[in-house]
ZATITOR-741899 format. One record per residue: x, y, z of N, C-alpha, C in turn; residue in one letter. Coordinates in steps of 0.02 Angstrom, whole numbers, padded with zeros to 5 digits, always signed. Example, Ala and Ser with C-alpha at 12.3 -4.5 7.8 and 13.67 -1.06 7.14 Angstrom:
// ZATITOR-741899
+00660-00284+00390+00615-00225+00390+00660-00165+00390A/+00642-00112+00354+00684-00053+00357+00645+00002+00394S/
***
This chain:
// ZATITOR-741899
+01088-00558-00105+01087-00489-00139+01045-00444-00096M/+01059-00384-00093+01012-00326-00061+00943-00331-00097P/+00894-00307-00074+00824-00306-00104+00827-00248-00157R/+00780-00263-00205+00765-00213-00252+00740-00155-00229P/+00763-00094-00252+00737-00021-00227+00689+00002-00285V/+00627+00000-00272+00578+00027-00317+00544+00089-00306I/+00510+00124-00351+00467+00181-00338+00406+00163-00340L/+00363+00181-00287+00289+00179-00297+00259+00240-00337F/+00223+00221-00390+00204+00269-00442+00149+00302-00427S/+00113+00293-00368+00044+00325-00349+00050+00405-00346A/+00105+00427-00324+00111+00495-00314+00130+00532-00380Q/+00133+00495-00436+00158+00515-00497+00117+00511-00556W/+00054+00489-00539+00006+00474-00600-00013+00529-00641T/+00005+00590-00619-00015+00650-00666+00044+00658-00715E/+00096+00622-00709+00156+00625-00749+00141+00560-00794M/+00156+00568-00862+00150+00512-00905+00197+00460-00883P/+00180+00400-00899+00220+00341-00871+00290+00346-00902L/+00294+00361-00968+00363+00358-00996+00408+00406-00964E/+00382+00472-00950+00417+00520-00920+00442+00498-00852G/+00404+00471-00813+00424+00442-00743+00478+00387-00752L/+00468+00346-00803+00523+00297-00810+00583+00328-00820L/+00588+00379-00866+00655+00403-00877+00686+00436-00818L/+00645+00466-00782+00672+00498-00714+00686+00443-00666K/+00648+00390-00656+00662+00340-00610+00722+00305-00629A/+00740+00292-00681+00801+00259-00711+00863+00311-00691S/+00855+00367-00706+00904+00416-00693+00916+00416-00612E/+00863+00416-00575+00875+00418-00503+00910+00358-00468W/+00911+00304-00512+00937+00240-00487+00888+00184-00463G/+00831+00187-00474+00780+00140-00457+00793+00075-00505Y/+00771+00021-00479+00772-00034-00513+00696-00063-00543Q/+00646-00027-00524+00582-00047-00551+00535+00003-00514G/+00473-00020-00532+00414+00019-00508+00364-00027-00472L/+00330-00001-00413+00270-00024-00393+00218+00010-00440E/+00189-00019-00486+00151+00013-00539+00075+00024-00516L/+00062+00086-00518-00011+00102-00479-00067+00103-00540C/-00122+00072-00525-00173+00080-00572-00207+00150-00566C/-00184+00191-00618-00202+00263-00615-00171+00293-00670G/-00200+00355-00689-00171+00395-00743-00159+00347-00807G/-00103+00366-00837-00082+00312-00899-00042+00261-00873D/-00031+00249-00807+00021+00202-00781-00005+00130-00800H/-00068+00119-00773-00094+00048-00789-00171+00054-00780F/-00204+00028-00836-00274+00029-00846-00298-00047-00843D/-00334-00065-00783-00351-00137-00783-00394-00166-00836V/-00448-00119-00852-00496-00133-00907-00451-00147-00971G/-00408-00109-00989-00372-00127-01058-00324-00194-01047R/-00302-00200-00987-00266-00268-00972-00309-00319-00989A/-00377-00319-00971-00423-00372-00981-00444-00378-01048Q/-00445-00332-01085-00474-00334-01157-00429-00321-01212N/-00364-00308-01202-00311-00297-01252-00261-00348-01249E/-00251-00388-01285-00200-00452-01279-00134-00429-01274D/-00111-00367-01300-00049-00348-01294-00033-00292-01253D/-00083-00274-01208-00074-00219-01165-00022-00228-01117Y/-00018-00283-01079+00027-00296-01028+00098-00305-01049C/+00100-00342-01115+00165-00349-01142+00198-00277-01166Q/+00162-00236-01188+00174-00174-01208+00206-00133-01151N/+00172-00143-01093+00194-00105-01026+00262-00125-01009K/+00272-00198-01015+00335-00222-00992+00390-00208-01035L/+00377-00207-01107+00426-00175-01147+00440-00109-01137E/+00399-00064-01117+00409+00005-01103+00467+00006-01047L/+00443-00030-00999+00492-00018-00936+00556-00055-00954L/+00556-00102-00989+00618-00135-01012+00670-00090-01044A/+00635-00046-01092+00684+00002-01126+00717+00057-01080R/+00688+00056-01015+00728+00093-00965+00759+00053-00912H/+00768-00003-00929+00805-00050-00882+00761-00052-00816D/+00700-00051-00819+00661-00059-00747+00610-00117-00767L/+00586-00142-00711+00540-00194-00710+00475-00174-00662G/+00422-00214-00676+00362-00206-00627+00370-00262-00578V/+00378-00246-00508+00385-00296-00458+00316-00305-00422L/+00282-00248-00419+00216-00251-00381+00168-00208-00420V/+00103-00229-00422+00051-00194-00453+00010-00171-00392L/-00011-00104-00395-00056-00076-00325-00119-00052-00362S/-00169-00058-00325-00248-00036-00333-00269-00017-00272N/-00247+00031-00229-00271+00051-00168-00339+00080-00169H/-00360+00121-00221-00422+00160-00217-00481+00118-00235R/-00473+00068-00272-00525+00022-00285-00535-00023-00230V/-00477-00056-00205-00482-00094-00140-00522-00063-00080G/-00505+00008-00079-00540+00036-00017-00617+00028-00022Q/-00638+00034-00086-00710+00029-00098-00743-00050-00079A/-00698-00099-00080-00725-00163-00066-00761-00165+00004V/-00723-00148+00049-00740-00158+00119-00775-00094+00157G/-00773-00033+00125-00796+00029+00157-00879+00035+00153D/-00899+00073+00206-00967+00103+00195-00960+00156+00141V/-00993+00146+00087-00980+00186+00027-01021+00243+00042I/-00992+00307+00019-01024+00370+00020-00999+00413-00029G/-01025+00477-00036-01002+00517-00090-00927+00534-00096E/-00898+00525-00035-00827+00539-00041-00786+00492-00085Q/-00815+00432-00099-00782+00382-00144-00785+00399-00208H/-00832+00440-00233-00837+00458-00304-00775+00489-00334Q/-00744+00525-00300-00677+00561-00320-00617+00515-00333S/-00617+00458-00299-00563+00405-00301-00574+00347-00345I/-00632+00334-00366-00646+00279-00406-00657+00287-00482L/-00631+00249-00523-00649+00248-00588-00722+00260-00604P/-00743+00294-00657-00809+00302-00677-00853+00233-00675E/-00817+00185-00711-00857+00118-00720-00865+00083-00651H/-00828+00092-00611-00837+00070-00532-00883+00104-00498V/-00887+00172-00495-00934+00214-00458-01000+00201-00483W/-01013+00208-00555-01076+00195-00585-01126+00246-00563G/-01183+00218-00532-01231+00261-00509-01229+00280-00435D/-01174+00250-00408-01166+00271-00341-01196+00235-00284G/-01236+00192-00306-01276+00155-00252-01222+00104-00217K/-01232+00102-00161-01169+00075-00122-01158-00005-00130P/-01222-00038-00141-01211-00112-00153-01184-00123-00226E/-01202-00083-00264-01176-00096-00330-01098-00074-00344G/-01079-00016-00305-01018+00008-00309-00968-00055-00274V/-00989-00084-00223-00947-00137-00188-00942-00197-00234Q/-00996-00217-00273-00998-00269-00313-00952-00254-00370K/-00954-00196-00398-00905-00183-00461-00830-00168-00427R/-00827-00147-00370-00752-00146-00350-00722-00216-00338A/-00764-00263-00315-00736-00328-00299-00724-00356-00372I/-00760-00348-00424-00745-00373-00495-00680-00341-00520E/-00675-00276-00504-00619-00236-00522-00555-00263-00490E/-00552-00283-00431-00499-00310-00393-00483-00383-00421M/-00531-00421-00433-00516-00482-00465-00477-00477-00535K/-00502-00422-00568-00472-00412-00639-00395-00389-00628A/-00390-00350-00570-00324-00329-00555-00276-00384-00542T/-00300-00439-00504-00258-00498-00489-00243-00530-00553I/-00290-00533-00596-00274-00573-00663-00231-00530-00707R/-00229-00465-00701-00187-00424-00736-00110-00436-00708A/-00110-00443-00642-00048-00447-00612-00012-00513-00631A/-00056-00564-00653-00029-00628-00674-00006-00616-00749Q/-00036-00584-00791-00009-00565-00850+00051-00531-00859K/+00063-00486-00806+00119-00451-00799+00179-00494-00766L/+00168-00553-00746+00213-00584-00709+00233-00565-00641G/+00186-00534-00615+00190-00500-00550+00162-00545-00496V/+00195-00564-00442+00169-00604-00385+00134-00572-00330S/+00130-00507-00323+00102-00467-00273+00062-00411-00300V/+00003-00405-00272-00037-00343-00283-00046-00306-00212V/-00037-00248-00208-00040-00204-00142-00106-00167-00148S/-00129-00154-00092-00187-00101-00093-00221-00099-00027G/-00273-00067-00021-00313-00059+00040-00379-00103+00038F/-00402-00116+00097-00460-00161+00101-00525-00119+00111T/-00520-00064+00139-00578-00036+00164-00598-00059+00237G/-00643-00029+00269-00662-00050+00324-00737-00033+00348S/-00780-00082+00361-00850-00067+00377-00854-00028+00439P/-00807-00030+00483-00819-00002+00552-00768+00055+00570V/-00725+00076+00527-00675+00124+00536-00704+00195+00564W/-00759+00218+00533-00789+00277+00559-00805+00276+00633A/-00816+00214+00663-00828+00213+00731-00781+00194+00779R/-00713+00187+00753-00656+00162+00790-00648+00212+00843I/-00645+00278+00833-00625+00333+00878-00688+00370+00897L/-00752+00346+00873-00807+00398+00882-00848+00381+00938G/-00910+00408+00931-00957+00401+00989-01021+00394+00951Y/-01066+00344+00973-01058+00296+01028-00996+00250+01017P/-00968+00223+01058-00909+00180+01051-00928+00119+01019A/-00877+00083+00982-00884+00026+00950-00880-00033+00996L/-00925-00075+01001-00925-00132+01051-00885-00182+01014S/-00847-00224+01060-00806-00286+01036-00847-00329+00994P/-00907-00335+01002-00949-00382+00966-00957-00351+00896E/-00973-00282+00884-00980-00247+00823-00910-00246+00787A/-00858-00239+00822-00795-00241+00788-00783-00310+00758L/-00790-00371+00799-00792-00431+00767-00832-00445+00711A/-00898-00414+00714-00940-00437+00655-00919-00394+00592A/-00888-00334+00610-00861-00299+00553-00807-00333+00513G/-00761-00362+00558-00704-00403+00528-00723-00459+00494C/-00783-00502+00520-00806-00556+00486-00834-00534+00420R/-00873-00475+00415-00903-00448+00345-00850-00436+00298K/-00800-00405+00319-00739-00386+00272-00711-00444+00242L/-00700-00498+00281-00674-00560+00259-00711-00586+00202V/-00775-00589+00219-00830-00624+00168-00825-00581+00106Q/-00814-00511+00110-00806-00474+00051-00749-00490+00008Q/-00691-00507+00040-00626-00518+00015-00614-00589-00012W/-00651-00639+00017-00637-00701-00006-00650-00713-00074L/-00696-00692-00115-00696-00702-00194-00636-00681-00220P/-00607-00617-00188-00543-00592-00226-00484-00645-00212I/-00477-00668-00159-00424-00710-00128-00430-00780-00170L/-00492-00795-00187-00501-00860-00228-00467-00846-00296D/-00472-00787-00317-00435-00773-00388-00364-00766-00378V/-00343-00739-00315-00272-00744-00303-00240-00817-00300C/-00284-00862-00270-00258-00928-00269-00247-00962-00341R/-00300-00944-00382-00303-00969-00452-00242-00947-00495E/-00222-00882-00481-00174-00848-00522-00104-00857-00495C/-00098-00881-00423-00033-00879-00391-00010-00814-00380G/-00056-00767-00354-00044-00696-00339-00055-00693-00267V/-00017-00645-00228-00035-00632-00155-00058-00565-00150R/-00108-00550-00110-00133-00483-00095-00106-00458-00035F/-00070-00396-00036-00043-00370+00020-00081-00309+00043A/-00116-00310+00093-00159-00259+00121-00115-00213+00157A/-00115-00150+00146-00076-00096+00175-00105-00083+00249E/-00061-00091+00304-00082-00076+00371-00080-00001+00374V/-00146+00025+00393-00146+00096+00370-00216+00119+00409H/-00217+00182+00444-00290+00204+00469-00332+00203+00414P/-00396+00193+00427-00447+00182+00376-00463+00120+00356G/-00413+00074+00374-00426-00003+00355-00445-00039+00412Q/-00470-00106+00391-00475-00150+00444-00418-00170+00486M/-00363-00175+00462-00293-00188+00493-00263-00119+00488A/-00256-00084+00551-00226-00015+00550-00171-00015+00600F/-00165-00069+00649-00105-00066+00701-00095-00146+00713D/-00054-00155+00765-00034-00224+00778-00092-00268+00790Y/-00141-00249+00844-00186-00296+00868-00248-00302+00807H/-00263-00246+00772-00314-00256+00721-00282-00305+00666S/-00229-00290+00649-00187-00342+00602-00201-00416+00629A/-00188-00426+00690-00189-00495+00721-00258-00521+00717D/-00310-00475+00731-00378-00500+00729-00408-00519+00656M/-00380-00483+00616-00396-00492+00543-00363-00561+00518L/-00303-00566+00533-00270-00630+00506-00304-00689+00540L/-00321-00694+00603-00356-00742+00639-00426-00757+00602H/-00458-00709+00576-00523-00723+00549-00507-00753+00473D/-00456-00736+00442-00439-00761+00375-00411-00829+00382L/-00380-00848+00438-00355-00915+00447-00304-00941+00403R/-00324-00990+00358-00274-01024+00318-00268-00989+00245D/-00296-00926+00238-00278-00896+00170-00220-00860+00167R/-00170-00899+00143-00103-00882+00138-00096-00830+00085D/-00151-00819+00039-00145-00769-00016-00148-00698+00018E/-00162-00693+00074-00179-00620+00108-00121-00618+00162F/-00085-00559+00150-00039-00535+00195-00041-00457+00194G/+00017-00431+00213+00020-00354+00227+00069-00326+00186F/+00054-00255+00166+00110-00212+00142+00120-00168+00210T/+00182-00167+00230+00193-00135+00293+00236-00065+00275L/+00204-00010+00292+00234+00055+00286+00244+00076+00363D/+00309+00073+00382+00328+00100+00452+00304+00160+00482P/+00289+00203+00434+00272+00272+00450+00202+00271+00483S/+00160+00231+00459+00096+00230+00487+00088+00200+00554H/+00135+00160+00567+00135+00137+00646+00168+00180+00690L/+00225+00211+00664+00272+00251+00700+00226+00307+00733H/+00181+00340+00697+00148+00399+00722+00085+00378+00766W/+00073+00308+00765+00017+00290+00808+00051+00264+00873Q/+00117+00266+00883+00158+00241+00941+00168+00165+00934G/+00166+00132+00884+00178+00068+00870+00248+00051+00843V/+00280+00014+00877+00353-00002+00845+00349-00047+00789D/+00366-00019+00730+00369-00056+00662+00411-00126+00669P/+00462-00124+00715+00501-00183+00724+00469-00235+00758V/+00428-00216+00808+00385-00270+00838+00332-00294+00790E/+00305-00261+00752+00263-00283+00695+00293-00334+00655F/+00364-00318+00631+00396-00371+00583+00405-00431+00627V/+00422-00423+00687+00442-00492+00727+00385-00535+00731R/+00323-00504+00738+00266-00546+00747+00235-00572+00688H/+00232-00525+00631+00204-00543+00571+00243-00556+00514F/+00311-00567+00522+00359-00572+00464+00338-00615+00410G/+00312-00677+00420+00294-00717+00367+00231-00693+00325E/+00195-00645+00352+00136-00612+00317+00163-00539+00286R/+00223-00530+00292+00236-00458+00262+00254-00477+00184I/+00215-00459+00140+00219-00474+00073+00252-00411+00036Y/+00250-00353+00062+00274-00294+00028+00293-00248+00084H/+00341-00198+00072+00364-00143+00110+00362-00079+00075V/+00338-00034+00112+00340+00041+00080+00393+00066+00133H/+00439+00114+00096+00485+00156+00131+00469+00225+00143M/+00442+00244+00190+00416+00308+00202+00427+00328+00276K/+00449+00386+00295+00475+00404+00366+00412+00455+00388D/+00412+00463+00454+00368+00512+00484+00402+00547+00537A/+00384+00612+00543+00401+00654+00598+00349+00671+00648A/+00352+00665+00708+00305+00681+00753+00326+00746+00797I/+00278+00795+00793+00291+00857+00828+00233+00877+00866R/+00233+00855+00932+00180+00861+00974+00203+00925+01023L/+00167+00974+01013+00190+01038+01055+00141+01059+01105D/+00095+01016+01126+00046+01037+01175-00018+01060+01150G/-00018+01083+01085-00077+01098+01045-00095+01052+00997R/-00041+01022+00957-00058+00980+00907-00079+00913+00934S/-00108+00867+00882-00140+00807+00894-00114+00759+00848S/-00111+00698+00870-00094+00641+00826-00153+00631+00773L/-00202+00653+00789-00265+00646+00743-00259+00709+00699L/-00221+00754+00704-00206+00808+00658-00259+00862+00646N/-00319+00857+00679-00367+00909+00679-00399+00916+00615S/-00388+00873+00576-00414+00882+00503-00376+00925+00457G/-00312+00945+00479-00268+00988+00443-00238+00956+00388L/-00215+00987+00328-00193+00959+00275-00115+00955+00285A/-00086+00907+00247-00009+00887+00249+00021+00961+00244H/+00078+00966+00279+00113+01033+00273+00093+01087+00324G/+00036+01081+00351+00016+01132+00406+00054+01115+00466D/+00081+01172+00490+00133+01171+00550+00095+01151+00610V/+00033+01151+00605-00009+01139+00664-00019+01059+00673R/-00009+01026+00632-00011+00950+00627+00032+00914+00683R/+00013+00856+00710+00051+00823+00755+00102+00774+00729G/+00096+00761+00660+00143+00717+00627+00147+00735+00553W/+00194+00717+00519+00198+00725+00455+00242+00673+00419E/+00216+00649+00356+00257+00604+00317+00325+00633+00291P/+00379+00597+00292+00443+00630+00280+00481+00585+00231R/+00529+00605+00188+00569+00570+00142+00615+00524+00192V/+00625+00459+00168+00655+00414+00214+00725+00437+00240P/+00736+00435+00302+00794+00461+00338+00783+00529+00368G/+00732+00558+00359+00709+00630+00381+00660+00631+00434R/+00648+00569+00460+00600+00571+00516+00628+00534+00573G/+00580+00499+00606+00601+00474+00672+00604+00393+00669G/+00608+00367+00614+00605+00286+00612+00677+00266+00623I/+00681+00210+00651+00744+00180+00668+00762+00132+00611N/+00783+00152+00554+00792+00112+00495+00834+00055+00501W/+00889+00064+00537+00938+00014+00548+00908-00045+00575E/+00864-00034+00622+00835-00093+00666+00783-00119+00625E/+00744-00081+00581+00691-00096+00534+00723-00152+00482F/+00779-00136+00454+00806-00174+00403+00836-00235+00438I/+00856-00230+00494+00881-00293+00528+00824-00345+00545R/+00763-00312+00566+00702-00347+00575+00681-00387+00514A/+00681-00357+00458+00655-00389+00396+00708-00438+00371L/+00768-00435+00389+00821-00482+00372+00809-00555+00414N/+00786-00539+00486+00774-00593+00525+00707-00629+00505T/+00666-00586+00482+00600-00618+00455+00607-00651+00389A/+00655-00638+00354+00671-00673+00289+00638-00640+00231G/+00622-00574+00240+00590-00537+00187+00641-00527+00137Y/+00619-00542+00074+00669-00538+00022+00637-00490-00036G/+00577-00474-00032+00543-00428-00078+00574-00364-00086G/+00545-00325-00126+00562-00256-00148+00555-00201-00088P/+00594-00147-00087+00582-00094-00044+00559-00039-00086L/+00498-00020-00075+00462+00034-00119+00451+00098-00089S/+00488+00144-00123+00492+00216-00099+00431+00249-00113V/+00402+00281-00062+00337+00324-00064+00361+00392-00043E/+00349+00444-00094+00364+00509-00075+00292+00548-00061I/+00291+00571+00004+00234+00612+00019+00257+00659+00069R/+00307+00700+00061+00341+00745+00103+00316+00813+00076D/+00269+00850+00116+00245+00914+00092+00301+00971+00090A/+00360+00957+00118+00407+01010+00128+00461+00996+00084G/+00463+00951+00039+00525+00928+00001+00503+00917-00071F/+00536+00949-00119+00526+00946-00192+00518+00868-00213A/+00465+00844-00237+00456+00775-00257+00518+00735-00290P/+00534+00774-00338+00595+00745-00380+00654+00737-00341E/+00666+00793-00302+00729+00791-00261+00725+00733-00206A/+00666+00727-00182+00653+00682-00127+00663+00610-00151G/+00634+00601-00212+00638+00538-00252+00709+00509-00257A/+00748+00559-00282+00816+00541-00302+00852+00533-00224E/+00849+00576-00180+00883+00564-00116+00862+00496-00079E/+00794+00481-00090+00771+00419-00051+00797+00363-00086A/+00806+00353-00153+00837+00300-00185+00911+00293-00159C/+00944+00338-00159+01017+00332-00130+01020+00308-00059K/+00970+00344-00019+00971+00314+00056+00955+00249+00059F/+00904+00223+00039+00883+00157+00044+00932+00110+00014V/+00965+00127-00043+01011+00076-00067+01072+00073-00018R/+01093+00134+00010+01143+00127+00062+01122+00091+00122R/+01062+00096+00139+01036+00075+00202+01030-00005+00205L/+01012-00035+00149+00992-00103+00141+01059-00146+00147D/+01048-00198+00178+01109-00250+00177+01086-00314+00176F/+01127-00367+00157+01113-00430+00162+01122-00462+00225E/+01079-00510+00243+01081-00540+00314+01137-00590+00312A/+01170-00598+00368+01220-00653+00370+01195-00721+00355A/+01241-00765+00329+01215-00822+00309+01235-00874+00368H/+01183-00914+00381+01209-00962+00442+01208-01029+00420K/
***
């Protein structure tokens, strides 16, 4: 059977969950990647209220939808980052607390452990999110990051995530770290380095969004071919590159939608990704999980984009030949 096509709810957290479910069902989605944010999912309530998760499942079921993945990108970011004022706007108040970096990281680790346990209550086997990075600010900066400092940063991040992965092992849940700029694993070789340091921790794998590789010049198909067994989740988002001699792949700090940027996220099918080869690579790798549509196209009405993307991905996906 083709893979389930689901909607990533992170871009919709200002919309009440029930309203989004009504629309997602009408658009043709089969479920959600449920984001911890807005009224979509509250980790604390999942911990403290016996019927909270069951009520969420029943709400989705009334719209013929399921929860296939739980995501907590913002809190995951604070586990491995160098904490600064910029994190206050993305973190729940109880995680930010007094803003002292060591305390923020400790609370973020506990919140991610609670997220894993909440996923178990939901019957969800994958939690997707960011890891943060203790060295990202120096990746492209000056003075240059030495190989020794890079390796030390990777080891530090592994130590920060091991307690969370221990809870994953206890709960039978896998963590899928999104390969993304700003993370420890942001391209092919950084992902390889991180997996090497994690060694036998099968609870840790990747969320692959091909758009974040495409604009860096990395072929998503090659990533799938090498890391296929560690791809635990997939985001469906396209990207358009428009280098005109003035624009930059680093985007000059310009906001999404600015025509001076060197690349932009696109609704799937409206950018430069070779989706046919990407799906064939997923089939060869044996990936049978959901395809999660993420809408971040500044030039496309979100609801129209979500409806079009669902139809596109459902047409695009196909079952591998049986050998």
